[in-house]
matplotlib code that plots the C-alpha trace (Angstrom):
import matplotlib.pyplot as plt

x = [-0.1, 1.3, 2.2, -0.1, 0.8, -1.1, -1.5, 1.6, -0.1, 3.0, 5.3, 9.2, 10.8, 14.2, 17.0, 19.0, 21.9, 22.9, 25.5, 28.4, 30.5, 28.5, 29.0, 32.6, 33.1, 31.6, 34.2, 37.0, 35.9, 35.8, 31.9, 30.9, 30.5, 30.0, 27.8, 28.0, 24.7, 23.8, 23.7, 27.0, 28.3, 27.4, 28.0, 26.6, 24.6, 22.6, 23.3, 25.6, 22.6, 20.7, 24.1, 24.5, 21.2, 22.2, 25.7, 24.0, 21.7, 24.5, 24.9, 23.5, 20.8, 21.5, 17.9, 16.9, 13.1, 12.5, 14.7, 12.9, 14.8, 13.6, 15.3, 18.0, 17.0, 16.6, 14.3, 16.6, 15.0, 17.2, 20.4, 22.6, 21.7, 22.0, 25.2, 26.7, 25.2, 27.1, 30.1, 29.6, 28.2, 31.9, 33.7, 31.7, 32.0, 35.6, 36.1, 33.8, 35.4, 33.5, 34.2, 38.1, 38.0, 35.6, 37.0, 40.6, 38.6, 37.2, 40.2, 41.4, 38.4, 39.4, 36.4, 37.2, 34.3, 33.4, 30.1, 29.8, 26.3, 28.1, 30.7, 33.4, 36.6, 37.1, 38.1, 40.6, 42.6, 42.6, 43.9, 46.6, 47.7, 48.3, 50.0, 47.5, 46.8, 43.2, 41.5, 38.8, 36.1, 32.7, 29.7, 28.1, 25.3, 27.2, 28.5, 31.5, 33.2, 36.9, 37.0, 40.1, 41.3, 40.3, 41.7, 39.6, 39.3, 40.6, 41.4, 44.7, 43.6, 40.1, 37.9, 35.9, 33.2, 31.1, 27.6, 26.6, 29.3, 32.8, 33.8, 36.4, 33.6, 31.0, 28.3, 28.6, 26.5, 23.0, 21.3, 17.6, 14.9, 15.4, 19.5, 18.1, 15.7, 18.3, 21.1, 18.9, 17.7, 21.1, 22.6, 19.6, 20.3, 24.3, 24.9, 28.6, 28.8, 32.3, 32.0, 34.6, 32.0, 28.8, 31.0, 31.7, 28.4, 27.2, 29.4, 28.8, 26.3, 26.4, 25.8, 26.5, 24.6, 25.8, 24.2, 21.0, 17.7, 15.5, 11.8, 12.8, 11.4, 15.1, 17.1, 14.3, 15.3, 19.2, 19.0, 17.2, 19.3, 22.7, 20.7, 19.9, 21.4, 20.3, 17.8, 16.1, 16.3, 18.5, 17.2, 20.0, 21.8, 21.7, 21.6, 22.2, 21.2, 20.4, 16.8, 14.8, 13.9, 10.2, 9.3, 6.1, 5.7, 4.1, 7.1, 9.8, 8.2, 7.6, 11.5, 12.5, 10.7, 11.0, 14.5, 15.9, 17.2, 18.9, 19.0, 21.8, 21.5, 24.2, 26.2, 29.7, 29.5, 28.6, 31.7, 33.5, 32.3, 33.5, 36.9, 37.5, 37.1, 38.7, 41.9, 41.7, 41.4, 44.6, 46.4, 46.3, 46.8, 49.9, 51.1, 51.2, 52.8, 55.5, 56.3, 57.0, 59.8, 63.3, 64.0, 65.4, 62.7, 60.1, 61.8, 61.8, 58.6, 56.9, 58.7, 57.6, 53.9, 54.9, 54.1, 57.4, 56.1, 56.0, 59.3, 60.9, 59.8, 60.9, 64.6, 64.8, 64.1, 66.1, 69.4, 71.2, 72.4, 71.3, 71.4, 68.8, 71.2, 71.4, 67.7, 66.7, 69.4, 67.6, 64.3, 65.9, 67.2, 63.6, 62.3, 64.6, 63.8, 60.0, 60.3, 62.3, 60.0, 56.8, 58.3, 58.4, 61.5, 64.2, 64.6, 63.2, 66.8, 68.1, 64.7, 65.8, 69.3, 68.6, 65.9, 68.6, 71.4, 68.8, 68.3, 72.4, 72.3, 70.0, 71.2, 74.5, 73.0, 71.0, 74.1, 76.4, 75.9, 78.1, 79.5, 82.0, 82.6, 78.8, 78.6, 76.7, 77.4, 77.0, 80.7, 81.1, 78.8, 79.2, 77.2, 74.7, 74.1, 73.6, 71.2, 69.2, 69.7, 67.8, 65.2, 64.6, 64.3, 61.7, 63.8, 63.8, 64.8, 67.9, 68.8, 68.9, 71.0, 73.4, 73.4, 74.0, 77.5, 77.8, 76.2, 78.3, 77.7, 76.2, 72.9, 72.9, 69.4, 68.1, 69.0, 67.3, 64.4, 64.0, 64.5, 61.6, 59.1, 59.9, 59.1, 56.2, 55.0, 55.9, 53.7, 50.9, 50.7, 50.8, 47.6, 46.2, 44.8, 45.8, 45.0, 47.4, 47.4, 48.5, 51.2, 52.5, 52.9, 54.9, 57.3, 57.8, 58.7, 61.0, 62.6, 63.3, 65.2, 67.2, 68.3, 68.8, 71.2, 73.0, 73.3, 74.9, 77.3, 78.5, 78.7, 81.0, 83.3]
y = [0.1, 3.4, 6.0, 8.5, 12.3, 15.0, 18.4, 18.3, 19.8, 19.8, 17.1, 17.7, 14.9, 14.1, 14.4, 11.3, 13.3, 14.9, 18.1, 16.1, 19.8, 20.2, 16.9, 17.0, 20.5, 18.7, 15.5, 17.9, 20.4, 17.1, 17.8, 14.2, 10.7, 7.8, 4.7, 1.2, -0.6, -4.2, -4.8, -3.4, -6.9, -9.3, -13.2, -14.4, -11.9, -12.3, -10.2, -11.1, -12.2, -14.3, -16.1, -16.8, -18.1, -20.6, -21.1, -22.0, -24.2, -26.6, -27.3, -30.3, -28.9, -25.4, -24.7, -22.0, -21.8, -19.3, -16.7, -13.7, -11.8, -8.4, -7.5, -10.5, -11.5, -15.0, -16.8, -19.5, -22.8, -22.2, -19.7, -22.4, -22.5, -18.9, -18.9, -21.5, -19.4, -15.9, -18.3, -19.2, -15.9, -14.2, -16.8, -16.1, -12.5, -12.6, -14.6, -12.8, -10.6, -7.6, -5.4, -4.6, -2.2, -0.2, -0.2, 0.9, 4.2, 4.5, 4.2, 6.8, 9.5, 11.9, 10.9, 11.3, 8.6, 5.5, 3.9, 0.2, -1.8, -5.2, -6.6, -7.6, -5.8, -5.9, -2.1, -2.6, -5.3, -3.1, -0.1, -2.2, -3.7, -0.4, 1.0, 3.5, 5.4, 4.5, 3.4, 0.7, 0.5, -0.9, -0.7, -3.4, -3.5, -5.6, -3.0, -5.3, -4.8, -3.4, 0.2, 1.2, 4.6, 6.4, 9.7, 12.8, 10.9, 13.4, 12.3, 11.5, 9.2, 8.1, 6.1, 2.6, 2.2, -1.0, -0.1, -3.8, -5.3, -6.9, -10.7, -9.8, -10.4, -13.0, -12.4, -8.9, -10.0, -9.3, -11.4, -12.2, -9.6, -9.4, -8.4, -6.0, -4.3, -4.1, -3.0, -0.5, 0.7, 0.8, 2.5, 5.4, 6.6, 6.8, 4.7, 3.4, 5.5, 7.1, 11.1, 11.3, 9.4, 11.8, 15.0, 13.7, 12.8, 16.3, 18.4, 16.3, 17.7, 15.3, 11.9, 9.0, 5.8, 2.7, -0.7, 0.7, -0.3, 2.8, 1.3, -0.6, 0.6, 0.3, 1.9, 5.0, 4.7, 4.7, 7.7, 9.5, 8.6, 9.7, 13.2, 13.6, 17.1, 17.6, 14.8, 16.7, 15.5, 18.1, 18.7, 20.8, 17.6, 16.0, 12.0, 10.6, 6.8, 4.6, 5.1, 2.4, 0.7, 0.8, 3.9, 5.9, 9.4, 9.6, 7.5, 9.7, 13.0, 11.3, 10.2, 13.7, 15.7, 13.6, 12.5, 15.3, 12.5, 13.0, 10.0, 8.6, 5.9, 3.5, 3.3, 2.0, 4.9, 7.3, 6.7, 6.5, 10.2, 11.6, 9.7, 10.6, 14.4, 14.0, 12.6, 15.0, 18.1, 16.5, 15.9, 19.6, 21.0, 18.4, 19.8, 23.5, 22.6, 21.0, 23.7, 25.9, 23.8, 22.8, 19.6, 17.7, 19.2, 17.6, 14.4, 13.6, 15.0, 12.8, 9.7, 10.4, 10.1, 7.1, 8.8, 7.0, 7.3, 10.8, 11.3, 9.2, 11.1, 14.4, 12.8, 11.5, 15.3, 16.7, 14.6, 15.3, 12.3, 9.9, 6.1, 3.6, 1.5, 4.4, 5.2, 1.4, 1.4, 4.4, 2.3, -1.0, 1.3, 2.7, -0.7, -1.7, 1.0, 0.5, -3.4, -2.6, 0.4, -1.9, -4.9, -3.1, -4.9, -2.0, 1.3, 4.8, 5.7, 3.0, 3.7, 7.3, 6.5, 4.1, 7.4, 9.6, 8.0, 7.6, 11.3, 11.9, 9.6, 11.5, 14.9, 13.7, 13.2, 15.9, 18.7, 16.8, 18.7, 15.8, 12.6, 11.0, 7.9, 6.8, 3.0, 1.8, -1.9, -4.6, -5.1, -1.9, -2.3, -3.7, -6.2, -4.1, -1.8, -4.6, -6.2, -2.9, -2.3, -6.2, -5.2, -1.4, -2.8, -5.8, -8.6, -10.8, -14.2, -11.7, -10.7, -14.3, -15.5, -12.7, -13.2, -17.1, -16.7, -15.0, -17.2, -19.0, -22.0, -20.1, -18.7, -21.8, -22.9, -19.4, -18.7, -21.7, -21.3, -18.2, -19.5, -22.0, -19.3, -17.2, -20.6, -20.9, -17.2, -17.5, -20.9, -19.3, -15.6, -18.0, -20.1, -16.8, -18.3, -15.6, -12.1, -9.1, -8.3, -11.8, -12.2, -8.4, -9.8, -12.7, -10.3, -7.8, -10.9, -12.2, -9.0, -8.4, -11.9, -10.8, -7.8, -10.0, -12.4, -9.6, -7.6, -11.0, -11.4, -8.1, -8.3, -11.5, -9.6]
z = [0.1, -0.6, 2.1, 2.5, 2.8, 4.4, 3.5, 1.0, -2.1, -4.0, -4.5, -5.2, -6.5, -5.2, -7.7, -8.3, -9.2, -6.3, -6.2, -6.5, -5.3, -2.3, -1.4, -2.0, -0.3, 2.8, 2.5, 2.4, 4.9, 7.3, 7.5, 6.1, 7.6, 5.8, 7.2, 5.7, 5.9, 6.3, 2.4, 1.7, 2.8, -0.1, -1.2, -4.4, -4.9, -1.3, 1.6, 4.3, 6.7, 4.4, 3.7, 7.1, 7.5, 4.7, 6.4, 10.0, 8.3, 7.1, 11.0, 12.4, 15.4, 14.5, 16.7, 14.2, 14.5, 12.3, 9.9, 9.4, 6.0, 5.9, 8.9, 9.4, 12.3, 14.1, 16.3, 18.3, 20.3, 23.0, 24.2, 23.9, 20.3, 19.7, 21.8, 19.0, 16.2, 17.3, 17.2, 14.0, 12.7, 13.9, 11.8, 9.0, 9.2, 9.8, 6.4, 3.8, 1.2, 0.4, -3.2, -2.1, -5.1, -3.6, -0.1, -1.5, -2.4, 0.7, 2.9, 0.9, 1.5, 4.0, 6.7, 10.1, 10.9, 9.2, 10.9, 10.1, 10.8, 10.3, 12.6, 10.3, 10.2, 6.7, 6.6, 9.9, 7.8, 4.4, 6.6, 8.4, 4.8, 3.3, 6.6, 7.2, 10.6, 11.8, 14.7, 15.8, 18.4, 18.4, 20.1, 22.6, 25.0, 27.3, 29.8, 30.8, 27.2, 27.4, 25.9, 23.7, 24.2, 21.3, 20.1, 18.2, 15.1, 11.7, 8.2, 9.3, 12.1, 11.2, 13.4, 12.5, 14.6, 14.3, 15.5, 16.0, 17.9, 16.7, 15.6, 17.9, 20.7, 19.1, 21.9, 20.9, 17.7, 17.4, 15.8, 17.2, 18.3, 22.3, 21.0, 18.7, 21.0, 23.5, 21.6, 20.0, 23.3, 24.7, 21.5, 21.2, 24.8, 24.0, 26.5, 26.1, 22.9, 23.4, 23.6, 20.3, 18.0, 19.1, 19.0, 15.0, 14.5, 16.0, 13.5, 10.5, 7.7, 5.1, 5.9, 3.1, 3.3, 1.4, 1.6, 3.1, 2.4, 3.6, 3.5, 6.4, 9.8, 11.6, 8.9, 9.4, 13.3, 12.6, 10.5, 13.2, 15.6, 13.4, 12.6, 16.2, 17.7, 21.5, 20.9, 18.6, 15.0, 12.9, 9.3, 8.6, 7.9, 4.2, 4.0, 1.0, 0.1, -3.0, -4.0, -3.6, -6.9, -6.4, -4.3, -5.1, -5.0, -1.3, -0.2, -1.6, -0.5, 3.2, 3.2, 1.4, 4.3, 7.5, 7.3, 4.7, 2.4, -1.0, -3.3, -5.8, -7.9, -8.1, -4.6, -6.6, -9.1, -6.3, -4.5, -7.6, -8.5, -5.5, -5.2, -8.6, -8.1, -4.8, -6.3, -9.3, -6.9, -4.6, -7.6, -8.5, -5.6, -5.3, -8.2, -7.2, -3.8, -5.9, -8.1, -5.2, -4.0, -4.7, -6.8, -3.9, -1.4, -4.2, -4.7, -0.8, -0.5, -3.2, -2.2, 1.4, 0.2, -1.8, -5.1, -7.0, -10.4, -10.2, -7.9, -10.2, -13.3, -11.4, -11.3, -15.0, -16.1, -13.7, -13.3, -16.7, -18.6, -16.0, -17.6, -17.0, -14.9, -12.3, -12.1, -11.7, -9.1, -7.2, -7.7, -5.7, -3.2, -2.6, -3.1, -0.2, 2.0, 1.8, 2.6, 5.8, 6.7, 6.2, 7.9, 11.3, 12.4, 12.2, 14.4, 13.1, 13.2, 10.7, 8.5, 8.4, 7.3, 4.5, 3.4, 3.5, 1.8, -1.1, -0.9, -1.0, -3.9, -5.8, -4.7, -6.2, -9.7, -9.9, -9.4, -11.6, -15.0, -17.1, -15.5, -17.4, -14.9, -14.8, -14.3, -17.2, -16.7, -14.0, -14.2, -12.7, -10.1, -6.5, -5.5, -3.7, -6.3, -8.9, -6.5, -6.5, -10.0, -10.6, -8.0, -9.5, -13.0, -11.2, -12.0, -9.3, -11.5, -12.5, -8.7, -7.7, -10.0, -9.8, -6.0, -6.4, -7.0, -3.6, -1.7, 0.7, 3.4, 5.8, 3.6, 1.0, 2.9, 3.0, -0.7, -1.9, 0.3, -1.4, -4.9, -3.7, -2.8, -6.2, -8.2, -6.5, -7.0, -10.9, -11.0, -9.0, -11.1, -14.3, -12.8, -11.9, -8.8, -6.7, -6.2, -7.3, -3.4, -2.4, -5.2, -4.7, -0.6, -2.1, -4.4, -1.1, 1.3, -1.8, -2.2, 1.4, 1.9, -1.6, 0.7, 3.7, 2.2, 0.4, 4.0, 5.4, 2.7, 3.0, 6.6, 6.2, 4.1]

ax = plt.figure().add_subplot(projection="3d")
ax.plot(x, y, z, "-o")
ax.set_aspect("equal")
plt.show()
């Protein structure tokens, strides 16, 4: 039945092409918050909760009497059945693989706060993989939950806040009606909600909802809670969400006026547009900033920001007569610096020494007008520079082949272990069964191991 709207002689339908300039302005001004809904996580074109139901059904005596798909709520035959299902659900959500390409764009956008209504930690894992600063906390109705220390979130140190529990505490997961009622009651009273979260919500003027079905009552309650200001709904705030496919004009007008909702059509395209606009503007701002720097300062800035292609393009354009060999050696040195930095095993002072040596070598090339003694062949290079050359040329096989003649009894086992790992890597790459990220992790491990043997050989001498 269509919703009835009274005293509304004129219905103004919401534009499905929202003002991206306005949204982007709030994102850049730290006045936008992203909220990920239940349908953000999917598996085999089913919502995560529907897939969970199918998973739990495979278990003997799962104890599920009913499943209400509209709200993802279960009814169990006993507390013990619910307890076991919560444990299984935590494992299920922990292994789910969301759209990684979309997640990668999300973590590069300058949100101070990302609210997640699923209990998974996919964003946490990706932030960790990318070595980006972040904080994580989750809401639980349970009074004895351990609390993490949270700093005021900002785009350089954002907070990922799970609103409905976390896989790390399986009993925090909301599965049945009693859980949902108690959870929402505690949440809406702001019990156990950190002040840091409430402050960001209060200062947010654009909320971007991904993976929600607006026609569900719990979604509408969540919209109202997030938009509250001093216990009153704040209609200055803008809420962007996917437009329901079969929404009637009366319902659309109601959502627009009651919840101040603006609609967009495709969530992926929506984030893609914001991300593209953000990266374009950041790129222009970066170019303007670099133009005001001297060459070495600009190169240092770009390498610190992991803008390797841009940095080496600047090196190539400003180093008169630089050879491909020299460029490859510098790339290898940078690769080594990154591997050691990301391994977390070295002291900051040692990492800084490596980086400063790289900058020093670049300075020497930039400030030499004409080089007469430039090493251009492997025969003229020492072992360390030769290895850097192969790594810089992205030639792991060449690096291993060159390294073999320096292997001794102390490094023989380690060397052939790396060769085995490289052989495994090439086979997996040919088969195409591993993801690009997994293959890159293997490549980094091989690079790091090659440099490790090189260091041992150098020390032995």
